N, C-alpha and C positions, 0 to 999 in steps of 0.2 A: 431545212438550212437554207438560209436566204445566199442567194449569191450575189460578191458584189459587182454592180456595174462600173463598166469598163468605159474609159471617153474617149471619142477621138475628137480634135477642135480644127474646125475651118475657119482661117481667117483670110478677109480677101483684102487685098493691099490695090491701093490707085495712088501711084505720085504720093506715099505717106510712110516712107522708111522711120522714120524717127519715130511715129504713133506706133507703128507694126511692131518693131523692137521692142517699145516701152509695153506692148500686150507681151508679147513673146516674151518678156521679165518678168513680168506679173504670174503667167502660166507657172513659170520655170520655179517661182516660188511657192508655190502651191503644195498640199500636204493633205490627203496625198496627191499625185497629179495626174494629168491626162496621160494615155499610153500613145496616141500619136496626135500630130498637130502636122497640118497641111494650110501652106501658106498659097493663095491662089493669085497670082500678078495680073491685075485684071487690063493689062496693056499699058503701063506707066510707061511715060515719056520723059522719065528721070532716072538715076541710078539705083532706083528702090533695088531692082534684084540684084545687083551688086553688091548693096549694104547691108542687106538680108543675109546674102551668103558669107558674108566676112564677117558679121555678127553672129552666125552661123557656126563657122568654123571656131571660131577662138573660142566660144562656150562648149563645145564638145572635149574641149582641152578640161574643160570644169568635169564639177561632181551634181549639176545644176540639171535636172531638168532631163525628158527622153528626147535629146536633139539627135541620137544616132538615127531615130525615127523620123526626124523632120524631114519633109518634103516641101520643095518650092514647084508650083506649077506655076507655067506661062503661059497664062489664054491667049499673048499677040494681040487682044485687042479688046477695050471695054465691053464686055457683053453686057454689064448691068447687074444688080443685086444676086437677082434668082440664079442667072446662067452663070456667074462667077461662081458661087456656093456650090451649086449643082457639080462643078466640076469636080472639089472637092469630097464633097459627099459623094458621089462615085465612087471615088479612090477610096474613103472609108468602108464602104459597105463592103469590099472586097478582101476586107479582112475581119474574119470569122468571130475575132476576140473582140469587136469593136460590138458594147452593147447599146452606146447611147452617143450621137453625134451634136456637136453643140456647134454652133454657128454664133461665132462672138466678132463684133464690130473689132475693127482694126484701133479705131482710136475711143477703145474701152478697156479697161482693165479689171483684174478678178481679186479678189482678196484670196488671202493664202489658204483659209478654210473652206473656199468656195463648192469645192467636189465633193468636200466632206461633208456639208450642208445638203446637197443636193442629192447625196445618196442616202444622209435620212429620212430626208425625202421620199422616196424611192423605197426606204424600206417601210414605210405608213401606207403608201399607193403604189405597189410594185406593177400597175397595167397602165401608170401613167402615160401620158402619149406626147406630151409636152409638158415643160418644167422651165421655169426661171427665178430669177431672186429678188432683191431688192434693188432699183440702180439708182444711182445716187451721181448727183452732178459732178464735175469735175474739170476747176480745181475746187467750186464751192460745196464740197462734200458733205455738208448741214442741208443741202436743198435736194428733196427725193424729187426722180424724176418718172419713178415706176413702181407701184407698192402694188401691182393686180392692176386689174384694168376693166369697165364693162361697155358692153357693145348695146346702142342705141339703136336695132337697125330701122325704124321708121324717118330716123335720121342719117340711117347710112354714116353713122359716127361711132367710132373707140374711141373713148375717154380715160388717159390715166387715173387710176388711185393716186394721192398725193400723202394718205397718212398711212407710215409701217401700222399694222395691228398690235396689240399688248402682246397677246398672245403667238408666240414665232412659230408654231405650227403651220405646216404646208396647209392651204387654202385654196379652192376651184375658184379660177378665174375665166370669163371667156377670152381671154387674147395674151399670147406671149408676144414680147417684140422681138424681130432679129436681129438684134440688139446682141441678147445674148440666151437665145433658144436653144436649148437642150433637147432633141427629139430621140422618141424609143426607136431601135430598130423593129420593132411591132408593127408600130404607125407607119414609118419609112414602104416596110414590106407594103401594107396594106394601101395606103394615096399614093404612092409616090412622091415624087421631086417635088421643087417650090415651080408654080407658074411662070414661065419666062415673057409673059404677055404685059408683067408688071415691068416692063423697060423703061428708064434704069433703074428706078428702086422706088418704095414707097406699096403699100397693102399685101405686098406678096405674104407677108407673114401673119398679115388680119385672114386673108384667105386660107392659109396651112392651119391658123388657127379654127377658123369655121370652120375645116373641112374634118378637123380633128372630132373635135365635138360631134359632130353630125353622123363620124363613125363612132362613134360610143366610146373612146377615149377619154380620159381626163385630161383634162388640163389644168396644172398646177402654176401656182407661186408658192415657193417657200421663204418666208421674211427673213431668214437666219443665213442665206446666201446673198452675198453683198460682190458689188459689179459697179465701179467708177466710169461715166462716160461724161467724154468731151463734145458734150452737145453742139450738132450742127457745124463739127469741128470740119465734116466731106463736104458737103454743100450749101450750109449755110441757112438759117431760118427763112421760112415762108415769106414771112412779111419783109423781108429782104432782097429774095432774090426771085425774080420771072420766072426762071426756070425752076428755082422748087414751087411755088404755085401753079404754075401750069402743070407739070407732074402729076402733086398728090391730087387735084381735081379733078383732071381726067381721068387718073385711075383709080379714085373715091367711084367715078360713075362706071368703069369696068367693074370692079367687085359687086356694086349691087347687080350689074347685068348678066355677071356668070355664077352669084351663089345664091340669090335670092329669090324665091318664087311666089304667085298668086300676088294677095294685095297685100304683100310685104312688098316685095318689089313694083308695086306701081306706085304704092304711097311714096316710096323712100327715093324713085324717079323721080316723082312729083316736086317731090320736096326739093329737092337739086336744081329742078329745070325751074323752080320760082325763085330761090333764096340767092342763086348763087350771080344772076345777073344783077339783084338788088347790091350786092354783096361788092361785087366790081365795081357801082355808081359810087357807092363808099370811100373807097379806096380812093377814085378817082378824086371827088371832093375833098378827100384828107391828101390832095396833094401826088398821089404815088397811082397815076394813072397807066402806068407800065405794069405796074401791078394789079390793076384792075383787068387790064387788059389780057394778064394769064390766066388771071383764074375765070373771064369767060372764055376764050377762046382754049381753055383746059378743057373745062365743063362741054362746050359745044363738040371739043376734038371727042369726049367719052361718050357721046351718045353715037356718033357716026362713024367710029373708027371700028375695024373688027376687034376683038374680045376674044377671040374663039382659041387663038393660042395656047398648048397647053401647057 
């Protein structure tokens, strides 16, 4: 007899109550739905917590969703993606009935059948450590943002696939994005929480996917489970934001230093050391010197800063 998975969801909020409430609305419409939901407020400076509480109180008067078990945790400061989500994961780990923890971006929504499709994937591969579905851009829902992914270690690169397979059967993938990451309890017990050195965000999901595969857990893409993502809603695209460009490049070097070994590590670090200065020069020549400097300074910081924090 197959035991049906029971899902708990962690949503990280930072000055984004409207997005978070839309995310919660979508979860309320899922059939079957999650057993528990934890919203972690990452030190919002607006009225996010009050707005989410007000919405939650109103929803408790309806028959939609598991709102009697909705919990809001106030982190008190912006702890970043990994540390903020870890607060919610720890809370759900205390509930012995939760078999799978899902990390869901607050700027994402799920289709009504999402958890049913994930459950069907887990019926086929019950020992899967990580699972996710197809992620479409929102509001341009005809555009695929994620349909599985491939890692290219020698370039320290994870590239999303953009074509949904004809067969809707679950397939192995190298990487599950933290935008909508379903984690099994056995994997959590084996490898622990997200690495908090990836502050404020980027590459923590890459490391978690890498560690899951290294520990022998299947990492799955279930095409029939659908998520809609407002890409860049939180921090903006890398080609426009110096903050994003700096973080992405700094933490990409961290990822290599922490996870690769031997000649793979040497080649990947050499690739980044050689190509990133050139990329910075190209950005400057295009009239974006601040982006170029962010790429260069982020890369240098990745090489010289400590990457040992768990």
